C-alpha positions as CSV (number, residue, x, y, z in Angstrom):
1,M,67.3,160.5,108.5
2,K,66.8,157.5,106.3
3,S,63.5,157.5,104.4
4,L,61.3,154.4,104.8
5,T,60.0,154.7,101.2
6,S,61.6,152.3,98.7
7,H,62.6,153.0,95.2
8,Y,62.4,149.9,93.1
9,D,64.7,149.6,90.0
10,S,62.0,147.7,88.0
11,L,61.3,148.9,84.6
12,F,58.1,146.7,84.8
13,L,56.9,148.2,88.0
14,H,57.6,151.8,86.9
15,V,55.7,151.3,83.7
16,V,52.8,149.6,85.3
17,T,52.6,152.2,88.1
18,K,52.7,155.1,85.7
19,A,50.0,153.5,83.4
20,I,47.6,152.4,86.6
21,V,47.7,155.7,88.5
22,P,45.8,157.8,86.0
23,L,43.1,155.3,85.8
24,I,42.7,154.9,89.5
25,Q,42.7,158.7,89.7
26,I,40.1,158.9,87.0
27,F,37.8,156.2,88.8
28,A,38.3,158.0,92.2
29,L,36.9,161.3,90.7
30,Y,34.0,159.3,89.2
31,V,33.4,157.7,92.7
32,I,33.6,161.2,94.5
33,T,31.3,163.0,92.0
34,H,28.7,160.2,91.6
35,G,28.6,159.5,95.3
36,H,25.4,161.6,95.9
37,Y,23.3,159.2,94.0
38,S,25.0,156.0,93.8
39,P,27.3,153.8,96.0
40,G,30.5,155.5,97.0
41,G,31.2,159.2,97.6
42,G,33.9,161.3,99.1
43,F,35.3,159.1,101.5
44,Q,35.7,156.2,99.2
45,G,36.9,158.3,96.3
46,G,39.4,160.3,98.6
47,V,40.7,156.9,99.7
48,M,41.3,155.8,96.2
49,M,43.0,159.3,95.2
50,A,45.3,158.9,98.4
51,A,46.1,155.2,97.4
52,S,47.2,156.3,93.8
53,I,49.6,158.8,95.5
54,L,50.9,156.3,98.0
55,L,51.4,154.0,95.2
56,L,53.6,156.4,93.4
57,R,55.3,157.4,96.9
58,I,56.1,153.6,97.5
59,T,57.2,152.7,93.8
60,L,59.2,155.9,92.7
61,G,60.5,156.9,96.1
62,E,61.8,160.4,96.2
63,A,61.1,161.1,92.6
64,S,57.2,161.0,93.5
65,Y,57.6,164.2,95.5
66,R,58.4,166.3,92.4
67,R,54.7,165.4,91.1
68,F,53.1,165.8,94.6
69,P,55.1,167.6,97.1
70,R,54.9,166.6,100.9
71,E,53.2,170.0,101.7
72,A,50.4,169.4,98.9
73,G,48.5,166.9,101.1
74,L,48.2,169.1,104.1
75,A,47.3,172.1,101.8
76,I,44.5,170.3,100.1
77,A,43.1,168.8,103.3
78,G,43.1,172.4,104.8
79,V,41.5,174.0,101.8
80,A,38.8,171.2,101.5
81,T,38.1,171.5,105.2
82,L,37.5,175.3,105.0
83,L,35.3,174.9,101.8
84,F,33.2,172.2,103.6
85,C,32.9,174.5,106.5
86,L,31.7,177.4,104.3
87,L,29.3,175.2,102.7
88,G,27.8,174.0,105.9
89,F,27.6,177.7,107.2
90,A,26.0,178.9,103.9
91,S,22.7,177.4,105.1
92,V,23.0,179.0,108.5
93,V,23.3,182.3,106.7
94,F,19.9,181.7,105.0
95,G,18.1,180.7,108.2
96,G,18.6,176.8,108.1
97,N,20.7,174.4,110.1
98,F,24.3,173.4,109.6
99,L,24.5,171.5,106.2
100,E,20.7,171.9,105.5
101,Y,21.0,171.9,101.8
102,G,17.4,172.4,101.0
103,M,16.9,175.6,103.0
104,A,14.6,178.5,101.7
105,V,16.7,180.7,99.5
106,P,14.7,183.5,97.8
107,G,14.2,182.5,94.0
108,A,15.9,179.1,94.4
109,D,14.6,175.6,93.9
110,P,15.0,173.5,97.1
111,V,15.6,170.3,95.3
112,R,18.4,171.7,93.1
113,L,20.0,173.2,96.4
114,R,19.9,170.1,98.0
115,Y,21.3,168.2,94.9
116,W,24.2,170.7,94.5
117,G,24.9,170.9,98.3
118,I,25.2,167.2,98.7
119,F,27.4,167.2,95.5
120,W,29.8,169.7,96.8
121,A,29.9,168.2,100.3
122,E,31.1,164.9,98.6
123,V,33.6,166.7,96.6
124,F,35.0,168.5,99.6
125,I,35.1,165.4,101.7
126,G,36.9,163.5,98.9
127,F,39.7,166.1,98.9
128,L,39.9,166.3,102.6
129,V,40.2,162.5,103.0
130,W,42.8,162.4,99.9
131,G,45.0,165.2,101.4
132,A,44.8,163.9,105.0
133,L,45.8,160.3,104.3
134,V,48.7,161.5,102.1
135,A,49.7,163.9,104.8
136,I,49.7,161.1,107.4
137,Y,51.7,158.9,105.2
138,D,54.4,161.5,104.6
139,A,54.3,162.5,108.4
140,L,54.9,158.8,109.2
141,V,57.6,158.4,106.6
142,T,59.5,161.5,107.8
143,G,58.9,160.9,111.3
144,G,56.9,164.2,111.5
145,V,59.9,166.2,110.7
146,E,59.9,168.2,107.5
């Protein structure tokens, strides 16, 4: 099956892509990890992370799959979904509602629980979006057949 991704033989494009992708990823991680108290968050940062991988896929073609294999997107999305659900059910175990971060845990400060609960929810959402968007792109490129 013919791949829909292109491989461009432009040295300039390769150099710029390889230089800008780490910067995009660092900024995306910043957006994910600071989304609980500033504009941005998991979804926006996850889209940026996915865009960095898709930039590699489109520019470098098949060579990009050595750095980030096709199966990685689906695996990242699956693990992030599982961790997000575990985070949500952790509050249920302590008698709260699903994703109620400030529940009454003996010996714990509700403010800190809420802070860290929202932080980890943003991180898991970011990785979920990142993995899902890359997996969707890879499925569209391969026609859903691997």
